[in-house]
All heavy atoms as TSV, in Angstrom:
chain	resi	resn	atom	element	x	y	z
A	1	MET	N	N	0.839	-1.190	0.000
A	1	MET	CA	C	0.000	0.000	0.000
A	1	MET	C	C	0.878	1.246	0.000
A	1	MET	O	O	1.915	1.282	0.644
A	1	MET	CB	C	-0.884	0.016	1.236
A	1	MET	CG	C	-2.051	-0.909	1.193
A	1	MET	SD	S	-3.122	-0.540	2.579
A	1	MET	CE	C	-4.122	-1.968	2.553
A	2	SER	N	N	0.419	2.241	-0.703
A	2	SER	CA	C	1.179	3.484	-0.768
A	2	SER	C	C	0.839	4.381	0.417
A	2	SER	O	O	-0.131	4.187	1.125
A	2	SER	CB	C	0.865	4.203	-2.080
A	2	SER	OG	O	-0.489	4.572	-2.112
A	3	ARG	N	N	1.680	5.381	0.585
A	3	ARG	CA	C	1.484	6.355	1.655
A	3	ARG	C	C	0.247	7.190	1.343
A	3	ARG	O	O	-0.034	7.491	0.186
A	3	ARG	CB	C	2.724	7.236	1.726
A	3	ARG	CG	C	2.718	8.222	2.833
A	3	ARG	CD	C	4.127	8.730	3.029
A	3	ARG	NE	N	4.176	10.045	3.581
A	3	ARG	CZ	C	3.821	10.354	4.818
A	3	ARG	NH1	N	3.375	9.427	5.604
A	3	ARG	NH2	N	3.900	11.584	5.254
A	4	LEU	N	N	-0.486	7.572	2.365
A	4	LEU	CA	C	-1.735	8.311	2.189
A	4	LEU	C	C	-1.437	9.800	2.034
A	4	LEU	O	O	-1.048	10.473	2.983
A	4	LEU	CB	C	-2.659	8.055	3.374
A	4	LEU	CG	C	-4.103	8.479	3.247
A	4	LEU	CD1	C	-4.740	7.806	2.043
A	4	LEU	CD2	C	-4.878	8.105	4.468
A	5	ALA	N	N	-1.589	10.300	0.808
A	5	ALA	CA	C	-1.393	11.719	0.506
A	5	ALA	C	C	-2.306	12.081	-0.659
A	5	ALA	O	O	-2.572	11.260	-1.532
A	5	ALA	CB	C	0.055	11.995	0.141
A	6	ARG	N	N	-2.799	13.305	-0.650
A	6	ARG	CA	C	-3.696	13.760	-1.712
A	6	ARG	C	C	-2.902	14.014	-2.983
A	6	ARG	O	O	-1.950	14.777	-2.982
A	6	ARG	CB	C	-4.412	15.037	-1.291
A	6	ARG	CG	C	-5.345	14.829	-0.121
A	6	ARG	CD	C	-6.069	16.091	0.294
A	6	ARG	NE	N	-5.131	17.111	0.762
A	6	ARG	CZ	C	-4.986	18.303	0.192
A	6	ARG	NH1	N	-5.718	18.654	-0.833
A	6	ARG	NH2	N	-4.124	19.168	0.673
A	7	PRO	N	N	-3.261	13.351	-4.098
A	7	PRO	CA	C	-2.508	13.541	-5.345
A	7	PRO	C	C	-2.715	14.940	-5.915
A	7	PRO	O	O	-3.726	15.577	-5.671
A	7	PRO	CB	C	-3.083	12.474	-6.279
A	7	PRO	CG	C	-4.416	12.171	-5.732
A	7	PRO	CD	C	-4.351	12.398	-4.254
A	8	THR	N	N	-1.753	15.376	-6.680
A	8	THR	CA	C	-1.847	16.717	-7.248
A	8	THR	C	C	-2.553	16.738	-8.597
A	8	THR	O	O	-3.028	17.781	-9.023
A	8	THR	CB	C	-0.439	17.326	-7.431
A	8	THR	OG1	O	0.343	16.432	-8.221
A	8	THR	CG2	C	0.223	17.535	-6.092
A	9	ASN	N	N	-2.683	15.589	-9.274
A	9	ASN	CA	C	-3.232	15.609	-10.628
A	9	ASN	C	C	-4.588	14.927	-10.777
A	9	ASN	O	O	-5.191	15.038	-11.813
A	9	ASN	CB	C	-2.250	14.967	-11.604
A	9	ASN	CG	C	-1.930	13.536	-11.236
A	9	ASN	OD1	O	-2.369	13.039	-10.197
A	9	ASN	ND2	N	-1.167	12.873	-12.068
A	10	ASP	N	N	-5.093	14.220	-9.783
A	10	ASP	CA	C	-6.351	13.480	-9.931
A	10	ASP	C	C	-7.422	14.011	-8.972
A	10	ASP	O	O	-8.257	13.277	-8.503
A	10	ASP	CB	C	-6.103	11.988	-9.692
A	10	ASP	CG	C	-7.249	11.127	-10.176
A	10	ASP	OD1	O	-8.039	11.618	-11.003
A	10	ASP	OD2	O	-7.371	9.983	-9.726
A	11	ARG	N	N	-7.385	15.291	-8.686
A	11	ARG	CA	C	-8.334	15.887	-7.752
A	11	ARG	C	C	-9.595	16.330	-8.461
A	11	ARG	O	O	-9.555	16.779	-9.594
A	11	ARG	CB	C	-7.724	17.122	-7.083
A	11	ARG	CG	C	-6.570	16.827	-6.199
A	11	ARG	CD	C	-6.077	18.104	-5.585
A	11	ARG	NE	N	-4.947	17.823	-4.700
A	11	ARG	CZ	C	-4.325	18.749	-4.021
A	11	ARG	NH1	N	-4.695	20.000	-4.109
A	11	ARG	NH2	N	-3.325	18.419	-3.240
A	12	MET	N	N	-10.717	16.197	-7.743
A	12	MET	CA	C	-11.949	16.830	-8.222
A	12	MET	C	C	-12.263	18.010	-7.317
A	12	MET	O	O	-12.467	19.113	-7.793
A	12	MET	CB	C	-13.105	15.847	-8.247
A	12	MET	CG	C	-13.018	14.909	-9.414
A	12	MET	SD	S	-14.542	14.144	-9.839
A	12	MET	CE	C	-15.346	15.359	-10.820
A	13	ILE	N	N	-12.298	17.776	-6.024
A	13	ILE	CA	C	-12.512	18.868	-5.071
A	13	ILE	C	C	-11.259	19.011	-4.215
A	13	ILE	O	O	-10.538	19.976	-4.328
A	13	ILE	CB	C	-13.760	18.624	-4.207
A	13	ILE	CG1	C	-15.001	18.600	-5.086
A	13	ILE	CG2	C	-13.886	19.695	-3.133
A	13	ILE	CD1	C	-16.268	18.283	-4.370
A	14	GLY	N	N	-11.024	18.037	-3.347
A	14	GLY	CA	C	-9.866	18.125	-2.471
A	14	GLY	C	C	-8.858	17.014	-2.664
A	14	GLY	O	O	-7.768	17.066	-2.133
A	15	GLY	N	N	-9.220	16.002	-3.408
A	15	GLY	CA	C	-8.310	14.894	-3.635
A	15	GLY	C	C	-8.395	13.790	-2.601
A	15	GLY	O	O	-7.592	12.865	-2.612
A	16	VAL	N	N	-9.354	13.875	-1.697
A	16	VAL	CA	C	-9.480	12.878	-0.635
A	16	VAL	C	C	-9.887	11.528	-1.209
A	16	VAL	O	O	-9.283	10.499	-0.871
A	16	VAL	CB	C	-10.478	13.352	0.447
A	16	VAL	CG1	C	-10.707	12.275	1.483
A	16	VAL	CG2	C	-9.973	14.624	1.104
A	17	CYS	N	N	-10.867	11.494	-2.070
A	17	CYS	CA	C	-11.306	10.221	-2.667
A	17	CYS	C	C	-10.202	9.615	-3.526
A	17	CYS	O	O	-10.015	8.396	-3.538
A	17	CYS	CB	C	-12.572	10.409	-3.484
A	17	CYS	SG	S	-14.027	10.736	-2.471
A	18	ALA	N	N	-9.461	10.436	-4.243
A	18	ALA	CA	C	-8.358	9.933	-5.056
A	18	ALA	C	C	-7.257	9.361	-4.175
A	18	ALA	O	O	-6.656	8.341	-4.516
A	18	ALA	CB	C	-7.808	11.047	-5.937
A	19	ALA	N	N	-6.986	9.989	-3.037
A	19	ALA	CA	C	-5.975	9.472	-2.119
A	19	ALA	C	C	-6.406	8.146	-1.521
A	19	ALA	O	O	-5.610	7.199	-1.434
A	19	ALA	CB	C	-5.707	10.491	-1.006
A	20	LEU	N	N	-7.660	8.044	-1.115
A	20	LEU	CA	C	-8.160	6.787	-0.563
A	20	LEU	C	C	-8.195	5.686	-1.621
A	20	LEU	O	O	-7.887	4.530	-1.329
A	20	LEU	CB	C	-9.547	6.998	0.045
A	20	LEU	CG	C	-9.595	7.872	1.294
A	20	LEU	CD1	C	-11.040	8.133	1.689
A	20	LEU	CD2	C	-8.841	7.231	2.429
A	21	ALA	N	N	-8.543	6.042	-2.858
A	21	ALA	CA	C	-8.563	5.055	-3.937
A	21	ALA	C	C	-7.166	4.538	-4.217
A	21	ALA	O	O	-6.967	3.330	-4.399
A	21	ALA	CB	C	-9.154	5.685	-5.194
A	22	ARG	N	N	-6.193	5.413	-4.235
A	22	ARG	CA	C	-4.815	4.991	-4.459
A	22	ARG	C	C	-4.339	4.093	-3.316
A	22	ARG	O	O	-3.656	3.110	-3.536
A	22	ARG	CB	C	-3.923	6.217	-4.585
A	22	ARG	CG	C	-2.497	5.865	-4.942
A	22	ARG	CD	C	-1.648	7.083	-5.077
A	22	ARG	NE	N	-2.067	7.844	-6.259
A	22	ARG	CZ	C	-1.584	9.031	-6.570
A	22	ARG	NH1	N	-0.724	9.607	-5.784
A	22	ARG	NH2	N	-1.990	9.649	-7.652
A	23	ARG	N	N	-4.723	4.435	-2.108
A	23	ARG	CA	C	-4.298	3.660	-0.939
A	23	ARG	C	C	-4.871	2.247	-0.952
A	23	ARG	O	O	-4.195	1.290	-0.609
A	23	ARG	CB	C	-4.740	4.397	0.331
A	23	ARG	CG	C	-4.550	3.676	1.606
A	23	ARG	CD	C	-3.119	3.649	2.012
A	23	ARG	NE	N	-3.025	3.032	3.326
A	23	ARG	CZ	C	-1.919	2.891	3.968
A	23	ARG	NH1	N	-0.813	3.358	3.468
A	23	ARG	NH2	N	-1.897	2.317	5.131
A	24	PHE	N	N	-6.142	2.105	-1.367
A	24	PHE	CA	C	-6.809	0.807	-1.338
A	24	PHE	C	C	-6.815	0.100	-2.687
A	24	PHE	O	O	-7.424	-0.957	-2.824
A	24	PHE	CB	C	-8.229	0.956	-0.799
A	24	PHE	CG	C	-8.257	1.377	0.638
A	24	PHE	CD1	C	-8.769	2.610	0.999
A	24	PHE	CD2	C	-7.752	0.548	1.623
A	24	PHE	CE1	C	-8.787	3.007	2.316
A	24	PHE	CE2	C	-7.764	0.941	2.948
A	24	PHE	CZ	C	-8.279	2.170	3.302
A	25	GLY	N	N	-6.165	0.666	-3.702
A	25	GLY	CA	C	-6.004	0.007	-4.982
A	25	GLY	C	C	-7.254	-0.066	-5.834
A	25	GLY	O	O	-7.470	-1.053	-6.522
A	26	THR	N	N	-8.060	0.949	-5.811
A	26	THR	CA	C	-9.264	1.011	-6.645
A	26	THR	C	C	-9.231	2.306	-7.458
A	26	THR	O	O	-8.322	3.112	-7.305
A	26	THR	CB	C	-10.533	0.917	-5.773
A	26	THR	OG1	O	-11.669	0.855	-6.613
A	26	THR	CG2	C	-10.654	2.064	-4.818
A	27	SER	N	N	-10.203	2.500	-8.312
A	27	SER	CA	C	-10.220	3.731	-9.105
A	27	SER	C	C	-10.822	4.882	-8.286
A	27	SER	O	O	-11.610	4.663	-7.361
A	27	SER	CB	C	-11.019	3.541	-10.396
A	27	SER	OG	O	-12.388	3.488	-10.114
A	28	ALA	N	N	-10.443	6.079	-8.655
A	28	ALA	CA	C	-10.945	7.256	-7.948
A	28	ALA	C	C	-12.445	7.413	-8.142
A	28	ALA	O	O	-13.161	7.807	-7.217
A	28	ALA	CB	C	-10.207	8.506	-8.415
A	29	ASN	N	N	-12.937	7.083	-9.332
A	29	ASN	CA	C	-14.376	7.204	-9.582
A	29	ASN	C	C	-15.173	6.234	-8.722
A	29	ASN	O	O	-16.255	6.570	-8.239
A	29	ASN	CB	C	-14.684	6.980	-11.060
A	29	ASN	CG	C	-14.234	8.159	-11.892
A	29	ASN	OD1	O	-14.188	9.281	-11.413
A	29	ASN	ND2	N	-13.888	7.890	-13.129
A	30	THR	N	N	-14.655	5.039	-8.523
A	30	THR	CA	C	-15.323	4.077	-7.649
A	30	THR	C	C	-15.402	4.614	-6.223
A	30	THR	O	O	-16.443	4.525	-5.570
A	30	THR	CB	C	-14.578	2.728	-7.659
A	30	THR	OG1	O	-14.517	2.251	-9.000
A	30	THR	CG2	C	-15.252	1.713	-6.767
A	31	MET	N	N	-14.309	5.195	-5.751
A	31	MET	CA	C	-14.294	5.743	-4.392
A	31	MET	C	C	-15.251	6.929	-4.282
A	31	MET	O	O	-15.907	7.099	-3.259
A	31	MET	CB	C	-12.877	6.156	-4.014
A	31	MET	CG	C	-12.694	6.433	-2.554
A	31	MET	SD	S	-13.060	5.044	-1.469
A	31	MET	CE	C	-11.765	3.934	-1.852
A	32	ARG	N	N	-15.376	7.720	-5.320
A	32	ARG	CA	C	-16.311	8.854	-5.304
A	32	ARG	C	C	-17.757	8.382	-5.244
A	32	ARG	O	O	-18.575	8.955	-4.522
A	32	ARG	CB	C	-16.081	9.729	-6.533
A	32	ARG	CG	C	-14.765	10.464	-6.478
A	32	ARG	CD	C	-14.495	11.232	-7.754
A	32	ARG	NE	N	-13.163	11.823	-7.682
A	32	ARG	CZ	C	-12.229	11.652	-8.595
A	32	ARG	NH1	N	-12.482	10.943	-9.690
A	32	ARG	NH2	N	-11.051	12.199	-8.446
A	33	VAL	N	N	-18.064	7.330	-5.998
A	33	VAL	CA	C	-19.422	6.770	-5.969
A	33	VAL	C	C	-19.722	6.197	-4.591
A	33	VAL	O	O	-20.823	6.390	-4.050
A	33	VAL	CB	C	-19.592	5.703	-7.076
A	33	VAL	CG1	C	-20.866	4.908	-6.897
A	33	VAL	CG2	C	-19.554	6.363	-8.437
A	34	ILE	N	N	-18.755	5.517	-3.986
A	34	ILE	CA	C	-18.941	4.975	-2.636
A	34	ILE	C	C	-19.194	6.100	-1.640
A	34	ILE	O	O	-20.067	6.007	-0.783
A	34	ILE	CB	C	-17.733	4.113	-2.225
A	34	ILE	CG1	C	-17.702	2.835	-3.045
A	34	ILE	CG2	C	-17.751	3.805	-0.739
A	34	ILE	CD1	C	-16.436	2.020	-2.879
A	35	PHE	N	N	-18.430	7.185	-1.769
A	35	PHE	CA	C	-18.624	8.319	-0.865
A	35	PHE	C	C	-20.008	8.937	-1.044
A	35	PHE	O	O	-20.699	9.218	-0.061
A	35	PHE	CB	C	-17.545	9.378	-1.080
A	35	PHE	CG	C	-17.806	10.640	-0.307
A	35	PHE	CD1	C	-17.632	10.664	1.060
A	35	PHE	CD2	C	-18.241	11.783	-0.943
A	35	PHE	CE1	C	-17.898	11.815	1.783
A	35	PHE	CE2	C	-18.494	12.934	-0.238
A	35	PHE	CZ	C	-18.326	12.952	1.132
A	36	LEU	N	N	-20.422	9.141	-2.295
A	36	LEU	CA	C	-21.748	9.727	-2.535
A	36	LEU	C	C	-22.861	8.819	-2.031
A	36	LEU	O	O	-23.856	9.296	-1.479
A	36	LEU	CB	C	-21.932	10.028	-4.018
A	36	LEU	CG	C	-21.108	11.190	-4.551
A	36	LEU	CD1	C	-21.278	11.316	-6.061
A	36	LEU	CD2	C	-21.484	12.483	-3.860
A	37	ALA	N	N	-22.711	7.514	-2.204
A	37	ALA	CA	C	-23.708	6.577	-1.695
A	37	ALA	C	C	-23.736	6.592	-0.172
A	37	ALA	O	O	-24.800	6.490	0.446
A	37	ALA	CB	C	-23.416	5.172	-2.204
A	38	SER	N	N	-22.573	6.744	0.455
A	38	SER	CA	C	-22.541	6.769	1.916
A	38	SER	C	C	-23.178	8.042	2.474
A	38	SER	O	O	-23.624	8.070	3.621
A	38	SER	CB	C	-21.109	6.632	2.428
A	38	SER	OG	O	-20.389	7.832	2.237
A	39	CYS	N	N	-23.212	9.102	1.675
A	39	CYS	CA	C	-23.855	10.338	2.131
A	39	CYS	C	C	-25.363	10.183	2.272
A	39	CYS	O	O	-26.010	11.002	2.930
A	39	CYS	CB	C	-23.525	11.487	1.185
A	39	CYS	SG	S	-21.847	12.088	1.387
A	40	LEU	N	N	-25.932	9.161	1.659
A	40	LEU	CA	C	-27.359	8.902	1.814
A	40	LEU	C	C	-27.677	8.297	3.182
A	40	LEU	O	O	-28.818	8.346	3.621
A	40	LEU	CB	C	-27.846	7.967	0.710
A	40	LEU	CG	C	-27.711	8.508	-0.714
A	40	LEU	CD1	C	-28.105	7.436	-1.718
A	40	LEU	CD2	C	-28.538	9.758	-0.896
A	41	LEU	N	N	-26.677	7.731	3.828
A	41	LEU	CA	C	-26.848	7.157	5.162
A	41	LEU	C	C	-26.610	8.239	6.211
A	41	LEU	O	O	-25.840	9.179	5.983
A	41	LEU	CB	C	-25.855	6.016	5.369
A	41	LEU	CG	C	-25.950	4.863	4.378
A	41	LEU	CD1	C	-24.771	3.926	4.572
A	41	LEU	CD2	C	-27.258	4.137	4.543
A	42	PRO	N	N	-27.236	8.118	7.371
A	42	PRO	CA	C	-26.978	9.103	8.423
A	42	PRO	C	C	-25.568	8.928	8.975
A	42	PRO	O	O	-25.067	7.811	9.107
A	42	PRO	CB	C	-28.039	8.796	9.482
A	42	PRO	CG	C	-28.469	7.402	9.211
A	42	PRO	CD	C	-28.252	7.137	7.761
A	43	GLY	N	N	-24.930	10.035	9.246
A	43	GLY	CA	C	-23.588	9.984	9.810
A	43	GLY	C	C	-22.764	11.202	9.417
A	43	GLY	O	O	-23.213	12.050	8.648
A	44	PRO	N	N	-21.555	11.258	9.907
A	44	PRO	CA	C	-20.711	12.447	9.700
A	44	PRO	C	C	-19.787	12.331	8.483
A	44	PRO	O	O	-18.631	12.746	8.535
A	44	PRO	CB	C	-19.902	12.492	10.991
A	44	PRO	CG	C	-19.701	11.047	11.323
A	44	PRO	CD	C	-21.010	10.382	10.934
A	45	GLN	N	N	-20.250	11.775	7.370
A	45	GLN	CA	C	-19.390	11.561	6.207
A	45	GLN	C	C	-18.807	12.866	5.674
A	45	GLN	O	O	-17.622	12.938	5.357
A	45	GLN	CB	C	-20.154	10.851	5.082
A	45	GLN	CG	C	-20.538	9.449	5.384
A	45	GLN	CD	C	-21.872	9.364	6.113
A	45	GLN	OE1	O	-22.377	10.345	6.630
A	45	GLN	NE2	N	-22.437	8.187	6.157
A	46	PHE	N	N	-19.638	13.884	5.574
A	46	PHE	CA	C	-19.166	15.157	5.034
A	46	PHE	C	C	-18.126	15.781	5.951
A	46	PHE	O	O	-17.107	16.314	5.479
A	46	PHE	CB	C	-20.345	16.110	4.817
A	46	PHE	CG	C	-19.964	17.375	4.122
A	46	PHE	CD1	C	-19.626	17.364	2.778
A	46	PHE	CD2	C	-19.926	18.577	4.805
A	46	PHE	CE1	C	-19.256	18.533	2.122
A	46	PHE	CE2	C	-19.561	19.746	4.165
A	46	PHE	CZ	C	-19.230	19.727	2.823
A	47	LEU	N	N	-18.334	15.695	7.250
A	47	LEU	CA	C	-17.352	16.235	8.198
A	47	LEU	C	C	-16.048	15.451	8.145
A	47	LEU	O	O	-14.961	16.026	8.260
A	47	LEU	CB	C	-17.923	16.222	9.612
A	47	LEU	CG	C	-19.105	17.159	9.855
A	47	LEU	CD1	C	-19.636	16.978	11.269
A	47	LEU	CD2	C	-18.711	18.595	9.607
A	48	LEU	N	N	-16.142	14.153	7.952
A	48	LEU	CA	C	-14.945	13.324	7.819
A	48	LEU	C	C	-14.172	13.711	6.559
A	48	LEU	O	O	-12.947	13.782	6.573
A	48	LEU	CB	C	-15.328	11.852	7.800
A	48	LEU	CG	C	-14.188	10.864	7.685
A	48	LEU	CD1	C	-13.288	10.950	8.905
A	48	LEU	CD2	C	-14.730	9.459	7.546
A	49	TYR	N	N	-14.881	13.970	5.469
A	49	TYR	CA	C	-14.225	14.400	4.234
A	49	TYR	C	C	-13.472	15.716	4.454
A	49	TYR	O	O	-12.322	15.854	4.039
A	49	TYR	CB	C	-15.260	14.569	3.119
A	49	TYR	CG	C	-14.637	14.843	1.769
A	49	TYR	CD1	C	-14.336	13.805	0.915
A	49	TYR	CD2	C	-14.350	16.146	1.363
A	49	TYR	CE1	C	-13.752	14.046	-0.326
A	49	TYR	CE2	C	-13.767	16.394	0.142
A	49	TYR	CZ	C	-13.476	15.344	-0.699
A	49	TYR	OH	O	-12.890	15.595	-1.916
A	50	ILE	N	N	-14.116	16.663	5.111
A	50	ILE	CA	C	-13.472	17.962	5.388
A	50	ILE	C	C	-12.245	17.768	6.279
A	50	ILE	O	O	-11.185	18.369	6.043
A	50	ILE	CB	C	-14.476	18.944	6.046
A	50	ILE	CG1	C	-15.646	19.226	5.104
A	50	ILE	CG2	C	-13.792	20.227	6.479
A	50	ILE	CD1	C	-15.280	19.952	3.839
A	51	ALA	N	N	-12.364	16.918	7.302
A	51	ALA	CA	C	-11.235	16.668	8.204
A	51	ALA	C	C	-10.071	16.025	7.454
A	51	ALA	O	O	-8.910	16.406	7.647
A	51	ALA	CB	C	-11.676	15.781	9.365
A	52	LEU	N	N	-10.355	15.062	6.577
A	52	LEU	CA	C	-9.285	14.435	5.799
A	52	LEU	C	C	-8.665	15.412	4.817
A	52	LEU	O	O	-7.460	15.381	4.560
A	52	LEU	CB	C	-9.815	13.200	5.065
A	52	LEU	CG	C	-10.098	11.991	5.929
A	52	LEU	CD1	C	-10.752	10.888	5.103
A	52	LEU	CD2	C	-8.829	11.476	6.570
A	53	TRP	N	N	-9.466	16.313	4.269
A	53	TRP	CA	C	-8.946	17.330	3.361
A	53	TRP	C	C	-7.935	18.217	4.082
A	53	TRP	O	O	-6.905	18.595	3.541
A	53	TRP	CB	C	-10.104	18.142	2.825
A	53	TRP	CG	C	-9.795	19.078	1.690
A	53	TRP	CD1	C	-8.581	19.353	1.134
A	53	TRP	CD2	C	-10.739	19.844	0.964
A	53	TRP	NE1	N	-8.719	20.247	0.112
A	53	TRP	CE2	C	-10.036	20.565	-0.016
A	53	TRP	CE3	C	-12.108	19.999	1.047
A	53	TRP	CZ2	C	-10.653	21.428	-0.900
A	53	TRP	CZ3	C	-12.724	20.856	0.165
A	53	TRP	CH2	C	-12.011	21.563	-0.798
A	54	ILE	N	N	-8.229	18.530	5.329
A	54	ILE	CA	C	-7.340	19.380	6.116
A	54	ILE	C	C	-6.120	18.610	6.606
A	54	ILE	O	O	-4.991	19.112	6.564
A	54	ILE	CB	C	-8.117	19.994	7.299
A	54	ILE	CG1	C	-9.170	20.971	6.782
A	54	ILE	CG2	C	-7.182	20.673	8.282
A	54	ILE	CD1	C	-10.170	21.423	7.825
A	55	LEU	N	N	-6.312	17.371	7.047
A	55	LEU	CA	C	-5.241	16.618	7.688
A	55	LEU	C	C	-4.285	15.913	6.728
A	55	LEU	O	O	-3.100	15.764	7.049
A	55	LEU	CB	C	-5.834	15.587	8.648
A	55	LEU	CG	C	-6.588	16.166	9.847
A	55	LEU	CD1	C	-7.236	15.055	10.644
A	55	LEU	CD2	C	-5.647	16.979	10.720
A	56	LEU	N	N	-4.782	15.462	5.577
A	56	LEU	CA	C	-3.910	14.756	4.640
A	56	LEU	C	C	-2.996	15.746	3.929
A	56	LEU	O	O	-3.457	16.753	3.409
A	56	LEU	CB	C	-4.733	13.998	3.599
A	56	LEU	CG	C	-5.463	12.771	4.070
A	56	LEU	CD1	C	-6.238	12.143	2.907
A	56	LEU	CD2	C	-4.516	11.760	4.648
A	57	PRO	N	N	-1.709	15.436	3.870
A	57	PRO	CA	C	-0.814	16.347	3.153
A	57	PRO	C	C	-0.986	16.198	1.650
A	57	PRO	O	O	-1.408	15.152	1.152
A	57	PRO	CB	C	0.574	15.863	3.581
A	57	PRO	CG	C	0.383	14.422	3.885
A	57	PRO	CD	C	-1.004	14.313	4.461
A	58	SER	N	N	-0.674	17.243	0.945
A	58	SER	CA	C	-0.662	17.173	-0.507
A	58	SER	C	C	0.521	16.318	-0.943
A	58	SER	O	O	1.516	16.213	-0.230
A	58	SER	CB	C	-0.544	18.575	-1.085
A	58	SER	OG	O	-0.609	18.531	-2.485
A	59	GLU	N	N	0.424	15.697	-2.094
A	59	GLU	CA	C	1.453	14.764	-2.544
A	59	GLU	C	C	2.811	15.442	-2.692
A	59	GLU	O	O	3.838	14.868	-2.324
A	59	GLU	CB	C	1.026	14.157	-3.878
A	59	GLU	CG	C	1.873	13.016	-4.344
A	59	GLU	CD	C	1.304	12.409	-5.598
A	59	GLU	OE1	O	0.991	13.151	-6.545
A	59	GLU	OE2	O	1.154	11.189	-5.621
A	60	ASP	N	N	2.847	16.657	-3.188
A	60	ASP	CA	C	4.124	17.336	-3.351
A	60	ASP	C	C	4.757	17.704	-2.005
A	60	ASP	O	O	5.959	17.626	-1.838
A	60	ASP	CB	C	3.997	18.564	-4.250
A	60	ASP	CG	C	2.935	19.530	-3.772
A	60	ASP	OD1	O	2.148	19.162	-2.878
A	60	ASP	OD2	O	2.868	20.659	-4.304
A	61	LYS	N	N	3.947	18.041	-1.019
A	61	LYS	CA	C	4.470	18.332	0.318
A	61	LYS	C	C	4.920	17.061	1.026
A	61	LYS	O	O	5.904	17.053	1.746
A	61	LYS	CB	C	3.410	19.050	1.161
A	61	LYS	CG	C	3.127	20.445	0.679
A	61	LYS	CD	C	2.074	21.104	1.528
A	61	LYS	CE	C	1.716	22.468	0.970
A	61	LYS	NZ	N	0.634	23.099	1.703
A	62	ALA	N	N	4.190	15.956	0.820
A	62	ALA	CA	C	4.561	14.690	1.444
A	62	ALA	C	C	5.860	14.164	0.832
A	62	ALA	O	O	6.658	13.536	1.513
A	62	ALA	CB	C	3.450	13.680	1.277
A	63	ARG	N	N	6.061	14.398	-0.441
A	63	ARG	CA	C	7.271	13.933	-1.115
A	63	ARG	C	C	8.508	14.656	-0.578
A	63	ARG	O	O	9.555	14.053	-0.407
A	63	ARG	CB	C	7.146	14.151	-2.615
A	63	ARG	CG	C	8.222	13.475	-3.405
A	63	ARG	CD	C	8.025	13.617	-4.902
A	63	ARG	NE	N	6.744	13.032	-5.295
A	63	ARG	CZ	C	5.928	13.576	-6.178
A	63	ARG	NH1	N	6.223	14.717	-6.758
A	63	ARG	NH2	N	4.793	12.994	-6.503
A	64	THR	N	N	8.384	15.956	-0.290
A	64	THR	CA	C	9.534	16.703	0.223
A	64	THR	C	C	9.785	16.399	1.700
A	64	THR	O	O	10.906	16.557	2.168
A	64	THR	CB	C	9.318	18.217	0.043
A	64	THR	OG1	O	8.137	18.606	0.721
A	64	THR	CG2	C	9.219	18.564	-1.431
A	65	ALA	N	N	8.758	15.954	2.420
A	65	ALA	CA	C	8.917	15.655	3.839
A	65	ALA	C	C	9.672	14.348	4.062
A	65	ALA	O	O	10.314	14.172	5.081
A	65	ALA	CB	C	7.554	15.587	4.529
A	66	TRP	N	N	9.592	13.425	3.095
A	66	TRP	CA	C	10.278	12.142	3.254
A	66	TRP	C	C	11.489	12.154	2.411
A	66	TRP	O	O	12.187	11.716	1.901
A	66	TRP	CB	C	9.351	10.985	2.885
A	66	TRP	CG	C	8.292	10.809	3.908
A	66	TRP	CD1	C	7.045	11.321	3.888
A	66	TRP	CD2	C	8.389	10.100	5.137
A	66	TRP	NE1	N	6.368	10.976	4.994
A	66	TRP	CE2	C	7.162	10.215	5.798
A	66	TRP	CE3	C	9.392	9.369	5.750
A	66	TRP	CZ2	C	6.916	9.646	7.012
A	66	TRP	CZ3	C	9.141	8.798	6.963
A	66	TRP	CH2	C	7.915	8.938	7.586
């Protein structure tokens, strides 16, 4: 598994779904559909997305840190 960082070239909004897709070995579109489907269920999905957007480093920043 790769390190969890938001990619610089496959972003739609914040790159969170693309980062999770890369981490778990699936396509970014599949992860986006899963996220949208999960938003139909009650829970803090949107807040989790915002928190991951803030907490996950961008790929270029993560590359310079290691």
